[in-house]
N, C-alpha and C positions, 0 to 999 in steps of 0.2 A: 311615340310620342304622346298620343292624344289621351290614351289611356294612363299615361302616369299624370297627366293633368288633372283628369277626371280623379283619380284617388286623393290627390293632394287635395282637391276641392270638397270631396266627402270628409277628409281629415278635419280641416278646417270647422265644417260645418260640426262636427262631433264637437269641437274641443269648445265653439262658440254656443252649444247648446248645453254643454255640462256649466260654463261657466253662467247661464241665465238661470240652470238649476241652481246653482248654488244662492245666486244670488238672493233669489226668491228664496231662499230657506231651505231648500231639501238637502237631504243627505247630512250627515256628522263635520259641522263645523268646528265644534268645541278643539280649543286647544289642550295637548296633554298635559295634564295637572304637572307642578313643578317636584322636586328633589326634597327630600327632607335627610337630615342625616341621626342616624342612632347612635351614639357612644354607650358600648355595653363595659359597665365595670365589672369583673368577676372575681367574686373571691370564694376560695374552697378551701375549707379550714379540716384538721382530722388527718390521718394516716393513709397510706397507698394511695394517694389520691392519683385519680384517673389522668395519667402521660398524655392520653390524647385527646382530652379536654372535651367539651360536650358539643352538640349538633343543633342548631338554632333553627326553627323554621318559621317561617314568617309567612302568615296565611298559608294557601297551597302549595307555596314555590318550593325548591329544591333545598333539601338542608344546608345549614354554611356552619361549617366548623368554629370553634369559637374558642380560647384556651381554658383552662380549669381555674387559672390566676391571670390577671392582668387585664387589660382595653383593649377594644376591639371596635371600630368603626365600619357601618355598612350605609348607604346610600336607599332610600325607601321612598315610594311614592307618601305624597300626602293624602294624608286621611285617617283613618280607624282601623286598625291592624290587629291581627290574631298573632298572638306568640305563642311557641309550646318547644319547649327542651328535652332531646332524646340524645341518645348513644351516652347514656352515664353507666359507668360499671356497675358490676353487682353489688359492690359495696358502697357506691354514693348515692346520695338522695338532694336534691334544690329541696333548699327549706325557706326561700324567698325569691320571688322572683314574678314581674305580671304577667298575664296570661293577654291582657289587651293594651295597645298602646295608640294613641292617638298624637297626629304629629303634624307641625306645618311646615308649607316649601319656605327654604331657606335658611330654616333655623336646624339647631343640634339638640337632641333629643337625650339624657342621660337616662340609662335603664341599668337599674343596681341587680344583681343576680346573686344570689350566696348558695352554696352547697357543702353539706358535711359528707365525709368519707368515714368509715370505721375501718379495720384491719379486714383485710380481703376474702379471709373465709370466715369470718364471725355468722354465725347462724346460718349457713350456708351449706349445699349440698351437691355434693361432688359425686357423679356418677358416670358410668360408663354408656356410650350411644350409639347408634347405627347411623344417625343422622348425614356423618360423613363419609360412609363407608364402616368397615367393622372395628369398631373396638377403640373409638378416640374417648378422650375425659372432656365433660361440660362440669360446668357449675351451674348452679341458680340458687334462687332465695326458694324458704320453704311453699311458697305459693305459686312457685313454677314458674315467675316470673324471670325475667335477666337471665335469659339462657345464654351463657358464654362458652365458647370453647375455648379449651385449655391446651390442648395436644392437636399437635398436625404432623405428626411425622411418621403417618403409615405403621404404627406401632398397635398391635393389637394387646388392648389393655382388659386386666381384670380384677376386679375386686380392691378397689382404690381403698385408703383407710387415711385421715386426716389424723394428725398429730396433735397429743394435748393442748400444744401451744400454736396450734393453727397455723404453724410456719412452713410445714413440710407433707407431703403424698408419701405414703409409702405404696406402691402397686407390684402388682406380678403383668408380665409382659411375651408375648409371644413376637418373633417374627416371622411369616409364615406360618409351617407349623412347627417352630422351633422355637421351644422354651427358653426364655432368656433369663429366667430368674426374676428376684425381686429390686424394683429400683426405688431409688427415691428422687420425687420433684420439689421443688420450692414449689411455694404457694400461687403461683401464678401458672404451675404445670412445665416449668421449665429448669433448667440445671440438672439435669436427667445425670443421677449418680448410682452405679450398680453397687447393691447392699449384697446381695448372698446369689449364687449359681451353682447348686451343690447336687443336683439329681435330677433327673428326668423332668420334674416340675416342680417348681416353689411357689406358693401360693399362697390365698387369705391371709395375708399379713395382719397384725394385730397389736396398737402400741403398750407397751405398760404406762401405768398411768402417769410416769415420772418423765416417758418419753424417752428414758435414755436404752430402751431395750423394745426388742419386736418379735413377738412369737409367731410361727407361720405353719404351713402346712409343707411337707417336702416328702415327694415321691421316690421309690427305687424298687427295683424288681426283686419279686419275692422267688421262693426256691421254684414254684412253676411257671413261672416265667410273666405272670403277672404284676403289676406295678400296686406295692400296696403303701400305704404312705402313715407318717409319723408327725407328731409336734413338735417343733424346733425352737429355740430360743437363738436368737444372735443380737449382737449390741450394738447401737443405733450406728457405728462407724464401721461396721461388716465382720469385727473381730468376736472372738467368743462363741461361735457358733458351736451349740450343744444338741444335742438329743434329749427332749424332755420325757415324752411318753414313752412308757417300755414298749419293746416285742410280745407280740400274741401268738398264741400256738395257731389261731386261724390266719394270721398275717391281713388284718384289718386294716382299714382304712381310717383316718384320725384327721379330721377335719373342722374348718370353722372356728377358730380359738378365741378368747375375748378374754380379758384381763379385768376382772373385777377393778372397782374403782378405788380402793384402799390398797391393790397390789398382790392380796394374799394368796390369791387363786386363780385359776384360768380355768375357765369353761370350756368343751369343745364335743363333740360328738363321734361316737363309734358306734357300729352296726346300729344307726338310727336310734341311738339312746344316748343322753345327754348325761356327760360324766364334768366332775371336778378334780381339779390336780394344783397342788403349788407350786411353787414357780422352780423349786428345788428339787421337782419329781416325786416328794413326799404326800402321802394323804389324797393319792387316788382315788376315787366314790362316784360310783352309780348312784345318779339319780332315781332311777326305775322309770325316766320319763323319756319317753317318743320323741325325738327330735332333731332337727337340723340348723346350724349357723345361731346358734347363738349369743346373745349380746345383751350385757349385763346395764341394767339402768344407771343412771349419774348416780343416783344415792346408794347404790347396791343391795337394794333391798330386792329386786326383783330380774328377772332374766326374760327377756324374748326369744323366740325359737319360731321353726318352722315346722310344722306337721300338720298336712290337712286342712291348712290357714295358718293363720299367726296366732300364737298363744303367749301367754305370760304366767310365769311361776314363781311362786315367792321363796323364799331362803327354807321354807318347810317343802319346800315342792307341791303345795298346793296350784292347781292349774285352773286357767279361764281362757275359754278364748276368745277372739276378737275379731275374728273374721273366719267362713268355712270354704273360702274357695281352696281346693285340692292346689292349684297353680300358685297360690301365694307363695312368696319367698324372701329371705334376707331382709330382716326389721331389721332398723338401728333406731336409736332413741332420738328426741331433740335434745338441745343442751339443759333444758329445764324437765327433762322428764315425764312432761304432760304428753306428746305425743311420737309418734313412729313412723317411720317411711320407710316402704316397703315396695316391693315390683309385683305385680300381677300380668300373668300371659292371657293375652286377649287377640285374637286372631292370629295367633302364631307368633305374637311378639311381646316383650316386654313392657309393662307402662308404670310410671310410677303412682304411688297413692299415698295418702298421707290420712291418718287416722288419729283420734282420742284414744288415752291407753284404757278410756272405760266404754270403748267401743262405739262411740258415737262420733260424728262429725267424719265420716270417709267422704274423701276426697280424691279426684285424679287430678294430680300435676302435671303430668307429662305432657306436650303439645306438638308432639314429634308424630308422623306417620312410622317412624322406624322405630327398634327397639332402643327404651329406656331402663337400664339396669343396674344392679349392684350399688344402690346408694351407700355415701358414708356422710351422716349428718356431723359438723362441725362439733365439737364439744367446746366452743367458744360462744357463750351467749352475749 
């Protein structure tokens, strides 16, 4: 009983002391500042507008989701604040928005935000990445920013190719160790539709310039049991599959078809040499140039290829080297023909680089610690 009285008396003394301390100006007696309202007015124009909207960060708080079009209100403390927009799709940009705002308690402050979106794969690079496991598809901007995952279906993808209109992606796929052939995906990486699955492996799809046909590599067993491959052509709807390149006595491997911009020829590699052939199977011609994975320039005047680095040759088969790293592979042109994107092996993993076609401006654009490979640069500028 006596102990409890003593405890109560001590508690009274502590409370009294605290009251005297505050009365004399000790501690922080400032009342919390009042709240103000932000009225966000968002207008996004263009096509393929991001359905998920954007993310608005006020100062260092957690991001808040806001719509791509419409209004949204939020309460914030009175005073000056920093604003930042993030979470935009790869094809969208903010065109007008304040970066700071000052608000007064009890008032509503309008904030106008404007953004614009272009076709989803315009001037974008689609590539294969191991960032989420083996062989998913991602898209990013040419400077490496806005990395966005396209697929998450646990399928191993190879050699994506963006269609001339930017609306589809042709890509080879595996499930486990089994080839599933070539599929068409829409520009967002969805709507998976089988195009062809005729052999042990169908891959390296390449679009005709009008988007109606796809050339591809198809493997099948030779008389010795080892696979060899030929170039085939298929219509976009999966019909009309036919062999393009002829049989050879050595059961060689034909790979990496690339359609000329005027549709008149297809470049491919055979026995480490680049060849040309007409789409009807006539006009087979050896360039005499050693290389793999040819890629026509948008104007049809040059072909990029890999062989002890990335090189370019003109229509007379005159060659010049852009890089000399033997691990550099699979070069693809920018839509304006001024740059190339390619993969380079570093520490056992592919990383993507960009280079000007005069050999200057080499820049790494991969930012993942995992492999990025097999780029396809959209032909839509």
